[in-house]
C-alpha positions, -999 to +999 in steps of 0.1 A: +000+000+000+014+035-009+022+060+018+019+097+021+051+115+010+047+141+038+038+121+069+045+085+057+010+074+068-004+045+046-028+059+021-061+041+019-062+036-019-064+006-042-037+010-068-056-011-094-087+011-090-072+046-094-066+066-126-044+095-135-060+127-124-077+112-093-073+131-060-061+112-030-064+126+005-042+115+034-063+106+064-035+115+089-023+149+077-052+159+054-030+168+024-043+163-011-024+146-039-031+142-075-023+109-092+002+119-119+011+083-130-004+049-122+024+027-132+047+034-114+025+053-089+034+089-087+016+115-066+019+153-068+009+175-038-019+199-046-012+234-035-039+254-017-041+280-045-070+300-029-048+318-004-021+326-030-046+340-054-062+363-028-030+379-016-022+400-048-057+414-047-054+424-011-021+441-017-035+460-047-065+472-026-042+485+001-019+504-022 
């Protein structure tokens, strides 16, 4: 069973049932990963883009 790259907790996923583009969430740390490749299994951490997108607008409003 694959493990979370961040906290090393085992991820509750069936490797033969996932597809590229699926989102996997770690039950332990709550981070989300996108399945980049199935064979071999490759996960990419999803960044929380909401906060990053809001910051420039806040700075522009203050200036």
